[in-house]
Residue frames relative to the residue before (quaternion, step in Angstrom):
aa qw qx qy qz dx dy dz
M 1.0000 0.0000 0.0000 0.0000 0.00 0.00 0.00
L 0.3266 -0.7453 0.5507 0.1859 3.57 -0.81 0.99
L 0.2849 -0.7568 0.5685 0.1510 3.53 -1.07 0.77
G 0.4918 -0.6514 0.4926 0.3019 3.56 -1.15 0.57
D 0.7112 -0.4234 0.3342 0.4507 3.56 -1.33 0.16
G 0.8188 0.2402 -0.1932 0.4842 3.55 -1.02 0.83
R 0.6233 0.5140 -0.3390 0.4821 3.61 1.28 0.07
F 0.0491 0.8040 -0.5918 0.0315 3.57 -1.13 0.56
Y 0.4094 -0.6089 0.6016 0.3158 3.50 -1.40 0.28
G 0.2006 0.7969 -0.5496 0.1507 3.56 -0.88 0.81
F 0.4445 -0.6581 0.5287 0.2999 3.51 -1.28 -0.41
S 0.4168 -0.6957 0.5320 0.2434 3.52 -1.20 0.60
V 0.1981 -0.7624 0.6076 0.1014 3.53 -1.16 0.70
D 0.0091 0.7568 -0.6528 0.0338 3.52 -1.00 0.93
A 0.7806 0.2184 -0.2269 0.5398 3.59 -0.51 1.21
G 0.6019 -0.6542 0.3287 0.3188 3.58 1.19 0.44
L 0.7005 0.3996 -0.2846 0.5183 3.63 1.21 0.10
G 0.1320 -0.7637 0.6263 0.0845 3.53 -1.15 0.70
C 0.0770 -0.7923 0.5999 0.0799 3.55 -1.27 0.16
F 0.2372 -0.7014 0.6458 0.1863 3.50 -1.36 0.35
V 0.1647 0.7610 -0.6079 0.1557 3.54 -0.89 1.01
A 0.5363 -0.6077 0.4691 0.3509 3.58 -1.10 0.65
A 0.6213 -0.5911 0.3745 0.3525 3.56 -1.07 0.77
D 0.7346 0.4085 -0.2473 0.4819 3.61 1.01 -0.66
A 0.5227 0.6863 -0.3919 0.3197 3.62 1.22 -0.12
P 0.6241 0.5717 -0.3863 0.3666 3.68 0.78 -0.75
G 0.6287 0.5288 -0.3498 0.4502 3.62 0.97 -0.70
A 0.6840 0.4771 -0.2779 0.4769 3.57 0.92 -0.92
M 0.7461 0.4131 -0.2031 0.4811 3.57 1.11 -0.71
E 0.3310 0.8004 -0.4705 0.1687 3.59 1.23 -0.08
G 0.6907 0.4800 -0.2882 0.4578 3.61 0.80 -0.94
I 0.6632 0.5021 -0.3040 0.4643 3.57 0.90 -0.91
L 0.6688 0.4971 -0.3084 0.4589 3.59 0.90 -0.89
R 0.6322 0.5363 -0.3393 0.4444 3.59 0.94 -0.81
E 0.7153 0.4577 -0.2482 0.4661 3.59 1.01 -0.83
S 0.8388 0.2911 -0.1001 0.4491 3.58 0.88 -0.90
V 0.4816 0.7152 -0.4399 0.2513 3.62 1.12 -0.36
K 0.6690 0.4941 -0.3248 0.4504 3.62 0.84 -0.82
D 0.6919 0.4712 -0.2846 0.4672 3.60 0.86 -0.92
T 0.6942 0.5023 -0.2802 0.4328 3.57 0.94 -0.86
F 0.8207 0.2944 -0.1156 0.4759 3.58 0.81 -1.00
A 0.4810 0.7110 -0.4256 0.2863 3.63 1.19 -0.30
G 0.7769 0.3827 -0.1961 0.4600 3.60 0.90 -0.83
L 0.4091 0.7316 -0.4732 0.2711 3.61 1.18 0.12
S 0.1632 0.7632 -0.6147 0.1145 3.54 -1.03 0.84
G 0.8132 0.2653 -0.1859 0.4835 3.54 -1.29 0.31
G 0.8051 -0.2659 0.2139 0.4851 3.56 -0.86 -0.97
S 0.4375 0.7126 -0.4572 0.3030 3.58 1.18 0.33
A 0.0556 -0.7654 0.6398 0.0412 3.54 -1.29 0.37
A 0.1122 -0.7786 0.6125 0.0773 3.57 -1.24 0.33
Q 0.1496 -0.7863 0.5892 0.1106 3.53 -1.21 0.37
V 0.1893 -0.7311 0.6455 0.1140 3.50 -1.29 0.55
A 0.0703 -0.8129 0.5781 0.0079 3.59 -0.80 0.99
D 0.2934 -0.7136 0.6106 0.1787 3.53 -1.21 0.68
P 0.3533 -0.7726 0.4823 0.2138 3.61 -0.35 1.20
A 0.6326 0.5580 -0.3418 0.4143 3.61 1.04 -0.68
S 0.7973 0.2898 -0.1509 0.5075 3.61 0.85 -0.91
G 0.4271 -0.6943 0.4658 0.3443 3.57 1.20 -0.51
A 0.4430 0.6965 -0.4526 0.3373 3.60 1.30 0.03
T 0.0740 -0.7916 0.6065 0.0097 3.56 -1.06 0.83
L 0.1478 -0.7478 0.6416 0.0853 3.54 -1.11 0.80
A 0.1315 -0.7704 0.6202 0.0665 3.58 -0.86 1.00
G 0.0829 -0.8104 0.5800 0.0092 3.57 -0.69 1.11
F 0.0104 0.8026 -0.5929 0.0656 3.56 -1.12 0.71
P 0.5154 -0.6097 0.4835 0.3589 3.58 -1.17 0.48
S 0.4054 -0.7081 0.5185 0.2556 3.57 -1.05 0.70
G 0.7448 -0.4692 0.2710 0.3895 3.53 -1.26 0.54
W 0.8291 0.0326 0.0250 0.5576 3.57 0.26 -1.25
G 0.6803 -0.4647 0.2953 0.4839 3.61 1.19 0.39
D 0.8340 -0.1335 0.1178 0.5222 3.54 -1.03 -0.82
G 0.4428 0.6706 -0.5188 0.2916 3.57 -1.12 0.69
S 0.4985 -0.6074 0.5074 0.3537 3.55 -1.26 -0.43
Y 0.1225 -0.8193 0.5601 0.0109 3.54 -0.90 0.97
P 0.4896 -0.6709 0.4731 0.2940 3.59 -0.90 0.93
T 0.0777 -0.7871 0.6116 0.0215 3.55 -1.08 0.80
W 0.1658 -0.7624 0.6210 0.0751 3.53 -0.99 0.92
I 0.2067 -0.7666 0.5974 0.1126 3.57 -0.96 0.88
G 0.2193 -0.7789 0.5782 0.1048 3.55 -0.63 1.18
R 0.1384 -0.8068 0.5729 0.0425 3.56 -0.94 0.88
T 0.5217 -0.6093 0.4996 0.3270 3.52 -1.27 0.53
A 0.6989 -0.4404 0.3414 0.4484 3.58 -1.29 0.12
G 0.6953 0.4680 -0.2648 0.4769 3.58 1.15 -0.61
G 0.6028 -0.6077 0.3346 0.3941 3.58 1.29 0.01
A 0.5023 0.6417 -0.4383 0.3793 3.61 1.23 -0.04
I 0.5397 -0.6101 0.4643 0.3478 3.58 -1.11 0.63
A 0.1578 -0.8104 0.5622 0.0468 3.56 -0.82 1.06
C 0.8053 -0.0979 0.0941 0.5770 3.60 1.06 -0.69
F 0.2530 -0.7108 0.6276 0.1920 3.50 -1.40 0.21
V 0.0836 -0.7673 0.6334 0.0557 3.56 -1.10 0.70
A 0.1253 -0.7845 0.6048 0.0560 3.57 -0.79 1.04
D 0.2366 -0.7430 0.6118 0.1327 3.55 -1.00 0.88
F 0.2013 -0.8220 0.5244 0.0932 3.58 -0.44 1.19
L 0.4700 -0.7495 0.3930 0.2508 3.55 1.29 0.47
V 0.4026 0.7247 -0.4752 0.2948 3.59 1.06 0.64
L 0.7070 0.4355 -0.2607 0.4926 3.62 1.22 -0.24
R 0.1264 0.8489 -0.5050 0.0914 3.59 1.05 0.70
D 0.7915 0.2833 -0.1435 0.5221 3.60 0.87 -0.88
A 0.3771 0.7429 -0.4806 0.2737 3.61 1.22 0.30
E 0.3426 -0.7068 0.5824 0.2095 3.53 -1.16 0.67
P 0.5015 -0.6437 0.4706 0.3357 3.61 -0.93 0.78
A 0.4727 -0.6505 0.5170 0.2935 3.54 -1.11 0.76
P 0.5347 -0.6165 0.4514 0.3609 3.60 -1.05 0.63
A 0.5709 -0.5878 0.4472 0.3586 3.56 -1.13 0.66
A 0.0787 -0.7891 0.6086 0.0269 3.54 -1.03 0.80
A 0.5076 -0.6396 0.4819 0.3178 3.56 -1.06 0.71
V 0.2585 -0.7459 0.5950 0.1511 3.58 -1.01 0.83
Q 0.1255 -0.8106 0.5705 0.0415 3.54 -0.82 1.01
């Protein structure tokens, strides 16, 4: 589905932190998250990030502070040639008035 100008797919943030995690991971990670979430994510700021992993299932949650705090942030999902999810990119909208850098030759 194509989106109009100024529209995006993204995620909402409440409390200034966001995370990426597989849809089936929270159930497998429930005990670990209950024990470690405050210690792991409480001190995040600026460009920092943290992750929590469940060794039994291999599930991983990556948490990070959001750009301007609470709000909605555009997210792009990168896929492999075969269509599998390869990465996520979140735009925290902190460069709204930034000017593009001039093109430079790469050597």
